[in-house]
C-alpha positions in Angstrom: 97.4 66.1 51.5 94.8 64.4 48.6 93.3 67.7 48.5 95.9 69.3 47.9 97.1 67.6 44.9 93.4 67.6 43.0 93.3 71.5 43.9 97.2 71.6 42.0 96.0 69.6 39.4 92.6 71.2 38.4 94.7 74.3 38.2 97.2 73.1 35.9 94.5 71.7 33.6 92.7 75.1 34.0 95.4 77.2 33.2 96.7 74.7 30.0 93.2 75.2 29.0 93.3 78.9 29.2 97.1 79.1 28.1 95.8 77.1 24.6 92.5 79.2 24.5 94.8 82.3 24.5 96.9 81.1 22.1 94.3 80.6 19.8 92.5 84.1 19.9 95.9 85.0 19.8 96.5 83.2 16.4 92.9 84.7 15.2 94.1 88.0 15.9 97.1 87.6 14.0 94.7 85.6 10.8 92.8 89.0 10.8 96.0 91.1 10.2 96.9 88.9 7.5 100.1 87.7 9.8 99.9 84.2 8.6 103.0 82.8 9.9 102.7 84.6 12.6 99.2 83.2 13.2 100.8 79.5 12.9 103.2 79.5 15.5 100.5 79.7 17.4 98.2 77.4 16.3 101.5 75.0 16.5 101.8 76.1 20.1 97.5 74.5 21.0 98.3 71.7 18.4 101.2 70.6 20.2 100.3 70.3 23.2 97.3 68.4 22.2 95.1 68.7 25.7 91.4 67.3 26.1 89.3 70.1 24.5 88.5 71.4 20.7 91.1 73.7 20.5 93.8 70.9 19.4 91.3 70.5 16.0 89.8 74.1 15.4 94.4 75.5 15.5 95.0 72.1 12.6 91.6 72.9 10.5 92.2 76.9 10.7 95.8 75.8 10.0 95.2 73.3 7.2 93.4 76.5 5.6 96.1 79.1 6.1 98.9 76.9 5.2 97.1 75.8 1.8 95.4 78.6 0.5 97.1 81.7 2.6 100.8 81.1 2.5 101.0 77.7 0.2 103.3 75.9 2.0 101.5 72.1 0.9 103.9 69.7 3.0 102.7 72.0 5.9 98.6 71.9 4.8 99.1 67.8 4.8 101.0 67.4 8.4 98.0 69.6 9.5 95.4 67.3 7.3 97.2 64.0 9.0 96.8 65.5 13.0 92.9 66.1 11.9 92.9 62.2 10.2 94.2 60.9 13.2 92.6 63.0 16.1 88.9 63.8 14.6 86.3 62.1 16.2 84.3 63.0 12.9 84.6 60.1 10.4 83.5 62.3 7.7 86.3 65.2 8.5 88.7 62.0 8.8 87.5 61.1 5.1 87.8 65.0 3.7 90.9 65.5 5.2 92.8 61.9 3.2 90.9 63.1 0.4 92.8 66.8 0.3 95.9 64.8 1.8 96.2 63.2 -1.4 95.3 65.9 -3.7 98.0 67.9 -2.8 100.4 65.1 -3.7 99.0 64.5 -6.7 97.6 68.2 -8.1 100.2 70.8 -5.9 103.4 68.7 -5.1 103.3 66.3 -8.5 104.6 63.5 -5.8 103.5 61.0 -8.1 104.3 57.9 -5.7 103.3 59.1 -2.7 100.1 60.2 -3.5 99.6 56.9 -5.1 100.0 55.7 -1.1 97.5 57.7 -0.2 94.7 57.6 -2.9 95.2 53.5 -1.2 94.4 54.7 1.6 91.5 56.1 0.9 89.7 52.8 -1.0 90.5 51.2 2.8 88.0 54.0 3.9 84.1 54.1 3.0 83.5 55.1 -0.6 81.2 54.7 -3.0 81.4 53.9 -6.7 81.9 56.5 -7.9 84.5 57.1 -5.5 86.5 54.4 -6.0 86.4 54.9 -10.0 87.9 58.5 -9.4 90.6 57.4 -6.7 91.5 54.4 -9.2 91.8 57.3 -12.3 94.4 59.5 -10.4 96.5 56.2 -9.8 96.4 55.4 -13.3 97.1 58.9 -13.7 99.9 59.2 -11.5 101.3 55.6 -12.9 100.9 56.9 -16.4 103.2 60.6 -15.4 106.1 58.1 -13.9 106.1 55.9 -17.1 104.8 53.4 -15.1 102.5 51.8 -18.5 102.0 48.5 -17.2 100.4 49.4 -13.8 98.3 52.5 -15.0 96.8 50.1 -17.6 95.8 47.6 -15.4 94.3 50.5 -12.8 92.5 51.7 -16.3 90.9 48.6 -16.5 89.5 47.6 -13.4 88.1 51.2 -13.0 86.2 50.7 -16.4 84.7 47.4 -14.6 83.0 49.9 -11.7 79.9 51.8 -11.6 81.0 55.8 -13.2 79.7 57.9 -14.7 79.9 59.5 -18.0 83.2 62.2 -17.4 85.0 59.8 -15.6 84.9 57.0 -18.5 85.1 59.1 -21.0 89.1 60.2 -19.0 89.5 57.0 -18.2 89.0 55.4 -22.1 91.0 58.5 -23.1 94.1 58.1 -21.1 94.5 54.2 -22.0 94.2 55.4 -25.3 97.4 58.1 -24.6 99.0 54.8 -22.8 98.8 52.9 -25.7 100.2 55.5 -28.0 103.1 55.7 -25.4 103.6 52.1 -25.6 103.3 52.3 -29.7 100.5 50.2 -30.1 99.0 52.5 -33.1 96.1 50.3 -33.8 95.3 49.2 -30.6 94.5 53.3 -29.2 93.2 54.0 -32.8 89.7 51.5 -31.6 89.6 53.6 -28.2 90.1 56.6 -30.4 87.7 56.2 -32.8 85.2 54.4 -29.4 85.6 57.9 -28.1 84.4 59.5 -31.1 81.0 57.1 -31.7 80.4 57.3 -28.0 81.1 60.8 -26.6 81.2 62.6 -30.5 80.7 66.6 -28.1 83.4 65.7 -25.6 85.8 64.2 -28.0 85.6 67.4 -30.2 86.8 69.2 -26.4 89.7 67.1 -26.6 90.5 67.1 -30.2 90.2 63.3 -30.3 90.0 63.5 -34.0 93.3 64.9 -34.4 95.1 62.1 -31.8 93.5 59.3 -34.1 94.9 61.0 -37.1 98.2 60.6 -35.3 97.7 57.2 -35.0 97.0 56.3 -38.5 100.3 58.5 -39.3 102.4 56.9 -37.4 101.2 54.0 -38.9 101.8 54.7 -42.1 98.2 55.1 -43.1 98.3 58.0 -44.4 95.0 57.7 -46.5 92.4 57.1 -43.0 94.5 59.4 -41.4 94.0 62.3 -43.8 90.3 60.9 -44.2 89.6 61.3 -40.3 90.9 65.1 -41.1 88.6 66.0 -43.3 85.9 64.3 -41.9 86.7 66.8 -38.6 87.2 69.8 -40.5 85.1 71.8 -39.6 84.6 71.1 -35.9 88.1 72.2 -34.9 89.6 75.7 -34.7 91.8 77.4 -36.4 90.3 75.6 -39.8 94.4 76.7 -41.5 95.8 74.1 -39.3 94.0 70.9 -39.8 94.8 72.1 -43.7 98.1 72.1 -43.1 97.8 68.8 -41.8 95.9 67.3 -44.6 98.7 68.5 -47.2 101.2 67.6 -45.2 100.1 64.0 -45.1 98.9 64.1 -48.5 102.7 64.7 -49.2 103.9 61.9 -46.9 101.5 59.5 -49.0 103.3 60.7 -52.6 106.7 60.1 -51.2 106.2 56.7 -49.6 104.7 54.2 -52.3 105.3 51.0 -49.7 102.8 52.9 -47.1 100.9 50.9 -45.3 97.3 50.9 -44.0 96.5 48.6 -40.1 96.6 44.8 -40.9 93.2 43.1 -40.7 
């Protein structure tokens, strides 16, 4: 009796494995023919069985790739990456899938609150200071896009204490300046933009920092400083006609605003 049960069990497991392999091969055939949604149907069958074989994870990897790159169904891609995070024995692969989940919520779905949750999970996983800085940068951006300026600024201040490269530091300071502009704290924003121009001159030109600094001066009715910064940088931006128009408009405002003031010392 025990032998019969064992034989039946072996046959059942073999059939299951054979069916998984058959479905996976059918999926590969559909992919070769660019029938991606049909392929996902076969891959889903393999994943749902979740048998003790290599095929469920292989299916999830392939399904995540198809969903993201071929049919642009980002929610599906997230689901497949969740499966990998939960079932892959490879720590590096789990980490990479968690990164993909966070980035899809942030970049592709613009679901910023969910992105914050997923980046928080990443911060609990093994990471370097450089990676921690990038995670915090994205969390700060997500908070900023939701007009949560206090939380965004807090993330930036923490980030700036971490070891990071020049690009990340520049982006962090630029975002902090923009947060202060959104809060209408033009004096503090101007200080940050001046630091960026001093410390990262080439990058500052690429990101039009001097033009943003001029806006800060103008918003605080310091037209003289706004004109000065534009004149200093007039040959660094194209088209030059735009800078000339800005200067001319500011000069007109200066003439018509006898009570205009500069930044308070």
